[in-house]
C-alpha positions in Angstrom: 55.9 155.5 170.1 58.4 158.3 170.8 59.4 159.6 174.3 56.8 162.3 174.3 54.0 159.7 173.9 55.0 157.8 177.0 52.8 157.8 180.1 54.0 158.8 183.5 54.9 155.3 184.7 57.0 154.8 181.6 58.8 158.1 182.1 59.3 157.2 185.8 60.9 153.9 184.7 63.2 155.7 182.3 64.3 158.1 185.2 65.0 155.2 187.4 67.0 153.5 184.6 68.9 156.8 184.3 69.9 156.7 188.0 71.1 153.2 187.7 73.0 154.1 184.6 74.9 156.8 186.4 75.8 154.3 189.1 77.0 151.9 186.5 79.2 154.6 184.9 80.6 155.5 188.4 79.3 159.1 188.2 76.2 158.9 190.5 77.7 160.8 193.4 79.3 163.5 191.2 76.3 164.2 189.0 73.8 164.2 191.9 76.0 165.9 194.4 75.6 163.2 197.0 78.1 161.1 199.1 77.0 157.7 198.0 77.6 155.9 194.7 74.3 154.3 193.7 70.6 155.0 194.1 69.0 154.2 197.3 65.4 152.9 197.4 64.3 156.4 198.4 66.1 157.8 195.2 64.4 155.3 193.0 61.0 155.9 194.6 61.5 159.8 194.1 63.2 159.6 190.7 60.5 161.7 189.3 61.5 164.5 191.6 65.3 164.0 191.1 65.5 163.7 187.4 63.9 166.4 185.2 61.6 165.4 182.4 63.6 167.4 179.8 66.7 165.4 180.6 64.8 162.2 179.7 63.2 163.8 176.5 66.7 164.9 175.3 68.4 161.6 176.1 65.7 159.5 174.3 64.9 161.9 171.4 64.5 159.8 168.2 64.1 156.5 170.1 61.1 154.4 169.1 59.6 152.5 172.1 57.2 149.6 172.3 55.2 148.5 175.4 57.6 145.6 176.0 60.4 148.1 176.7 58.9 148.8 180.0 58.1 146.5 183.0 55.0 148.7 183.9 53.4 147.9 180.5 55.0 144.8 179.2 52.0 142.6 180.0 49.5 144.9 178.1 50.3 143.4 174.8 
């Protein structure tokens, strides 16, 4: 399935991964305009509000996903 076919939980998981990726790259504070360098638990819980859907759609355009790619749906197979 492509990124546009994912459910809300799967999109949220991609947004949380994106926040962690920014931290891994060392650009978290700069991109988000904050004074800390990795996502807090609050940031991860509110990733849906922090990261726009279109950012995720653009970043994952052309990627083919399966249920096992996501913790929230991995056990549904």
